[in-house]
C-alpha positions, 0 to 999 in steps of 0.5 A: 557566530560559528555555532549558529552557522553550524546549527543552521547548516545542520538544520538545513541538512536535516530538513533536506534529508527529511523531505527527500525521505518523504518523497516517493521515487515511484513514477507510475508512467514508467510502467505504462508499456508493461504487460499484462495490463492491470485492470483493477475491476477484473483482478479484484473481482471474486475471491483473492487470497494473500500471504504477507509479512511486516518487516521492521526497518532492520529487516526483521520479520515482525508479523506474518499474516494471511488475507482472504478478500471478497471483491466486487464492483458496481459500476465504477465503485468496488468493495474489497472486504479483507479478512486478516489472520495474523501468525499470533492468532489475532484477526482484523477486517478492513473494507476498502471502497474504491472509486474510479475517478479517471481511466487511470486513477482510483480513490480508496477509503477504509475505516482505518485510512485517514482521508483517502488513498490516492492511486494511479494505474499504469501498465501492470502496476497500481501505485497508492499513497495513503495514511493508515491509523495503525494500532501498536501496543495499545496506541494508534499511530498515523503512518504514511504508506507508499504502496506499489502493486505489480500484476505478474500474470492474470492470477498473481500480484505482488505488493510492497508498501513502505511505511514512514512516520515523519519521513522516517522509514519504519518498515515494509509490508510485502504481500503475494496475492493469488486470484482463485481459480475459475475467477479470471476474466 
């Protein structure tokens, strides 16, 4: 009887840890008074450059990369065409289509996003959740992204995304975006 009770307790504890590790601790509304206010259509319009890195869960930097984004909007629909160049010389392209569905809500799609990204803008942040089909060593894994972008000023935005699989943190992606001169509105 004791092993069964102990096993049940361990299973319950494991389930609770898994559920709490899956949940985001970001409540975008906390940032609603932060300035400058983020307007995705203004910031992601024109050319935006980015520099980033992927760190595994131990903190080791695994990959570095640069991104050049060509961005434009047609009404409530935006296109972010991202060209990645990794430190090992490999290249990747991702084209996001963003759709504003409410004053503070956006939905995003891309070829390697499973379903759609769900995003909320509040104050100076955009908080996204989505699943990305991530190629690793010849295999593709569906990885959960908890992604927060913070507008620092009209030109600079910082981004941190936590990657998880089955609720377990795999690592993080950190990016710094710079809107090219002459394109601020």
